[in-house]
C-alpha positions in Angstrom: 8.8 -33.4 86.8 5.0 -33.6 86.3 3.2 -35.5 89.1 1.6 -38.9 88.1 -1.3 -41.0 89.4 1.3 -43.0 91.3 2.3 -39.8 93.2 -1.4 -39.1 94.0 -1.9 -42.6 95.3 1.2 -42.3 97.5 0.2 -38.9 98.8 -3.3 -40.0 99.6 -2.3 -43.4 100.9 -4.7 -45.3 98.6 -4.4 -47.7 95.7 -4.1 -46.8 92.0 -7.6 -48.3 91.5 -9.1 -45.9 94.0 -7.4 -42.9 92.4 -8.8 -44.1 89.0 -12.3 -44.4 90.5 -12.2 -40.9 91.9 -10.8 -39.3 88.7 -13.4 -41.0 86.6 -16.3 -40.3 89.0 -17.1 -44.0 89.4 -19.0 -45.3 92.5 -17.5 -47.4 95.3 -15.3 -44.8 97.1 -16.2 -43.4 100.5 -16.5 -39.6 100.8 -13.6 -39.4 103.2 -11.3 -41.3 100.8 -12.5 -39.3 97.9 -11.7 -36.1 99.7 -8.1 -37.4 100.5 -7.6 -38.1 96.8 -8.9 -34.7 95.7 -6.7 -33.0 98.3 -3.7 -34.9 96.9 -4.5 -33.9 93.4 -4.7 -30.2 94.4 -1.6 -30.3 96.5 0.5 -31.9 93.8 -0.9 -29.7 91.0 -1.8 -32.7 88.9 -3.3 -31.9 85.5 -4.9 -34.8 83.7 -3.9 -35.5 80.1 -7.3 -36.3 78.8 -6.0 -37.0 75.3 -3.6 -39.6 76.6 -6.3 -41.1 78.7 -8.7 -41.4 75.8 -5.9 -42.9 73.6 -5.2 -45.5 76.3 -8.9 -46.3 76.4 -9.1 -46.5 72.6 -11.9 -43.9 72.5 -13.2 -42.8 69.1 -15.0 -39.5 68.6 -18.0 -39.8 66.2 -18.6 -36.4 64.6 -21.2 -35.3 62.0 -20.5 -32.5 59.4 -23.6 -31.0 57.8 -22.7 -29.4 54.5 -24.6 -27.7 51.7 -24.9 -29.6 48.4 -24.4 -27.2 45.5 -21.9 -26.3 42.7 -19.9 -23.8 44.9 -16.2 -24.6 44.4 -15.3 -23.6 47.9 -17.9 -25.9 49.4 -16.3 -28.6 47.3 -12.9 -27.9 48.8 -14.5 -27.9 52.3 -16.1 -31.3 51.6 -12.7 -32.6 50.4 -11.1 -31.3 53.6 -13.6 -33.2 55.7 -13.0 -36.4 53.6 -9.3 -36.0 54.1 -9.8 -35.6 57.9 -11.9 -38.8 57.9 -9.1 -40.7 56.2 -6.9 -39.6 59.1 -9.6 -40.8 61.5 -7.7 -43.9 62.6 -4.8 -41.8 63.8 -6.9 -38.9 65.2 -9.5 -41.3 66.7 -12.3 -39.6 64.8 -15.2 -41.1 62.7 -16.9 -38.5 60.6 -20.3 -38.7 58.9 -21.1 -36.2 56.2 -24.8 -35.2 55.8 -25.8 -33.3 52.6 -28.5 -30.7 52.7 -29.8 -28.4 49.9 -28.0 -25.0 49.9 -29.8 -22.1 51.6 -32.7 -24.3 52.8 -33.2 -23.4 56.5 -36.0 -26.0 57.1 -34.0 -28.8 55.6 -30.9 -27.8 57.6 -32.9 -27.7 60.8 -34.3 -31.2 60.1 -30.8 -32.5 59.4 -29.5 -31.1 62.7 -32.3 -32.8 64.7 -31.8 -36.1 62.8 -28.0 -35.9 63.4 -28.6 -35.6 67.1 -30.5 -38.8 67.3 -27.3 -40.9 66.9 -25.7 -39.0 69.8 -22.5 -37.9 68.1 -19.6 -36.5 70.1 -20.2 -33.2 68.2 -21.7 -31.6 65.1 -20.2 -29.1 62.7 -22.5 -27.2 60.4 -22.4 -24.5 57.7 -25.2 -22.5 59.2 -28.1 -20.5 57.9 -29.4 -17.5 59.9 -32.9 -18.7 60.6 -35.1 -19.4 63.7 -35.7 -23.1 62.9 -31.9 -23.6 62.7 -31.4 -21.8 66.1 -34.1 -24.0 67.7 -32.5 -27.2 66.3 -29.1 -26.1 67.6 -30.5 -25.3 71.1 -32.1 -28.8 71.2 -28.6 -30.3 70.6 -26.7 -28.2 73.0 -29.4 -28.7 75.7 -28.6 -32.4 75.4 -24.9 -31.7 75.8 -24.0 -32.2 72.1 -21.4 -29.6 71.1 -22.1 -27.6 67.9 -19.5 -25.7 65.9 -20.6 -23.5 63.0 -18.4 -23.7 60.0 -17.7 -20.9 57.5 -21.0 -19.2 58.2 -21.9 -18.4 61.8 -25.3 -18.6 63.6 -25.4 -15.5 65.8 -27.7 -15.3 68.9 -27.6 -19.0 69.2 -26.3 -21.6 71.7 -23.6 -22.9 69.3 -20.3 -23.6 71.1 -17.8 -22.1 68.6 -17.5 -20.6 65.1 -14.7 -21.9 62.8 -14.3 -19.3 60.1 -12.9 -15.9 59.2 -14.0 -12.5 60.6 -16.5 -11.8 57.8 -17.2 -8.1 58.7 -13.5 -7.6 58.5 -13.4 -9.3 55.1 -16.1 -7.0 53.8 -14.2 -3.9 55.1 -11.1 -5.2 53.5 -12.8 -5.6 50.2 -14.3 -2.1 50.4 -10.9 -0.5 51.1 -9.2 -2.3 48.3 -12.0 -1.6 45.8 -12.1 2.1 46.7 -8.3 2.5 46.3 -8.2 0.5 43.1 -10.8 2.9 41.6 -8.8 6.0 42.6 -11.7 8.3 43.5 -13.6 7.7 40.3 -17.4 8.3 40.6 -19.8 5.5 39.7 -21.8 2.6 41.0 -20.7 -0.7 42.5 -22.5 -4.0 42.0 -22.7 -6.6 44.7 -23.3 -10.3 44.1 -24.2 -12.6 47.0 -25.0 -16.3 47.1 -27.8 -15.6 49.6 -28.3 -13.0 52.3 -29.8 -15.8 54.5 -26.3 -16.9 55.4 -24.5 -14.8 58.0 -21.1 -14.7 56.3 -22.7 -12.9 53.3 -24.7 -10.6 55.6 -21.6 -9.7 57.6 -19.4 -9.2 54.6 -22.0 -6.8 53.0 -22.4 -4.9 56.3 -18.6 -4.4 56.6 -18.3 -3.5 52.9 -21.2 -0.9 53.1 -19.7 0.6 56.3 -16.4 1.4 54.7 -17.9 2.5 51.4 -20.1 5.0 53.1 -17.4 6.3 55.4 -14.5 6.6 53.0 -15.7 6.4 49.4 -19.0 8.4 49.2 -18.4 9.0 45.5 -19.2 5.3 44.9 -22.9 4.2 45.3 -23.7 0.6 46.0 -26.5 -1.2 44.1 -28.8 -3.5 46.0 -27.2 -7.0 46.3 -28.0 -9.6 43.7 -28.6 -13.1 45.0 -27.2 -15.8 42.7 -27.9 -18.7 45.1 -24.6 -20.4 43.9 -26.4 -21.0 40.5 -23.9 -20.1 37.8 -26.5 -19.5 35.2 -28.5 -17.2 37.5 -25.4 -15.4 38.6 -24.3 -14.8 35.0 -27.7 -13.4 34.1 -28.0 -11.1 37.1 -24.5 -9.7 36.7 -24.6 -9.1 33.0 -28.1 -7.5 33.2 -26.8 -5.2 35.9 -23.8 -4.2 33.9 -26.0 -3.5 30.9 -28.5 -1.5 33.0 -25.9 0.6 34.7 -23.4 2.2 32.2 -21.7 3.9 35.2 -21.0 0.5 37.0 -17.2 0.5 37.5 -16.7 -2.0 40.3 -18.1 -5.3 41.6 -17.8 -7.2 44.9 -18.8 -10.9 45.0 -19.6 -11.8 48.6 -19.6 -15.6 48.0 -17.7 -18.3 46.4 -19.9 -19.1 43.4 -17.7 -17.4 40.8 -18.3 -19.3 37.5 -21.4 -17.3 36.6 -19.7 -14.1 37.6 -16.7 -14.8 35.4 -18.9 -15.6 32.4 -20.7 -12.3 32.8 -17.4 -10.4 33.1 -16.1 -12.1 30.0 -19.3 -11.0 28.1 -18.8 -7.5 29.4 -15.2 -7.5 28.3 -16.1 -8.6 24.8 -18.3 -5.4 24.7 -15.5 -3.2 25.9 -16.5 -3.0 29.6 -13.9 -3.6 32.3 -14.9 -3.6 36.0 -12.6 -3.7 39.1 -13.7 -6.9 40.7 -13.0 -8.4 44.1 -14.2 -11.9 44.9 -13.9 -14.6 47.5 -12.1 -18.0 47.7 -9.2 -19.1 45.6 -10.6 -21.9 43.4 -9.3 -23.0 40.0 -11.8 -20.6 38.4 -11.0 -17.6 40.5 -7.2 -18.3 40.0 -7.7 -18.1 36.3 -9.8 -15.0 36.6 -6.9 -13.3 38.5 -4.4 -14.4 35.9 -6.5 -13.0 33.0 -7.3 -9.8 34.8 -11.1 -10.4 35.2 -10.6 -10.4 39.0 -8.3 -7.8 40.7 -8.3 -9.4 44.2 -9.4 -12.6 45.7 -9.9 -12.9 49.5 -9.4 -16.4 50.7 -10.0 -18.7 53.7 -8.3 -22.0 54.2 -11.0 -24.7 54.1 -8.6 -27.3 55.6 -7.7 -25.1 58.5 -11.4 -24.5 59.3 -12.2 -28.3 59.2 -9.1 -29.1 61.4 -10.2 -26.3 63.8 -13.7 -27.6 64.0 -12.5 -31.0 64.9 -10.0 -29.7 67.6 -12.8 -27.7 69.2 -15.3 -30.5 69.1 -12.8 -32.8 70.7 -12.0 -30.2 73.4 -15.7 -29.7 74.1 -16.4 -33.5 74.3 -13.6 -33.7 76.8 -14.6 -30.7 78.8 -11.3 -28.9 78.0 -10.6 -25.2 77.2 -10.4 -24.1 73.6 -7.1 -22.3 72.7 -8.5 -19.2 70.9 -5.3 -18.1 69.2 -4.9 -21.6 67.7 -8.4 -21.5 66.2 -8.2 -18.0 64.6 -8.7 -18.3 60.9 -6.9 -15.7 58.8 -8.0 -13.8 55.7 -5.6 -14.3 52.8 -5.4 -11.5 50.1 -4.3 -12.7 46.6 -3.6 -10.7 43.5 -2.2 -12.3 40.4 1.4 -11.4 41.5 1.4 -13.4 44.7 -0.6 -16.5 43.7 0.7 -19.6 45.6 
């Protein structure tokens, strides 16, 4: 049977009120008495249930989620997952504020981080941009003891507390292996579409993709990445022009989740008799249809709901000074083809 505060009081020969003062670091306890309580805790092997204690106190965790505002379908799913989590807030004792920022705007993101810290939240989750102003803003927050979790896209070489997202270099390596095998040693060029290489998830995916292509598929040459900035019209234009300019383009890898423009370009190419093996990210309504019609061959997916729940669990743990259970917070990469769609 697990020891209780009553057992500690009995072992130390003090009142429950004294045990409570010592455990919550409140004043009014002599050093000698404090030492007796601490010795009793160690002797009995007492482990405090912080969650239960917070529930008893009626504590609420105010969190801020900073999300990019654009037409990216996956970011829409991520926002929906945050809204759903906020609806459960009464049960989970969380109160979530969503802050919108323009996509791929490092200065705006840095300003939003600093502003979010002014309300002293219990923690902040942010879709990060790899930029020095963002790192500086995160450092200001963590220096003040405000936990920061990066969501979907990490901020490497920073003081952030945790990253809730997939292993993006592994995702890129997976895409390269699949694309190379689908093309069965054909020679040709491969197009790459990114949202923006200012975000670390796209950088890491491209790095992993390039690594495997160079090592195992030297017959395929990679074109410089196109940056569609999650703008469907721009992405359509860039991809279609690349297909037209490179008659030997036989494959395409989309690093991000802005797939509507890509799909429009592939439809135009198909109408002109061109078919490309295409691997994309995130299973949205658009990418699902593209799989079903054969425009996409593979979609690599991450669970937005899992990432949001993970971020909340980690922020709670950090706020309470508890350890994060790494295995529980690992986000897997799902691989979908048209034959295994959920």
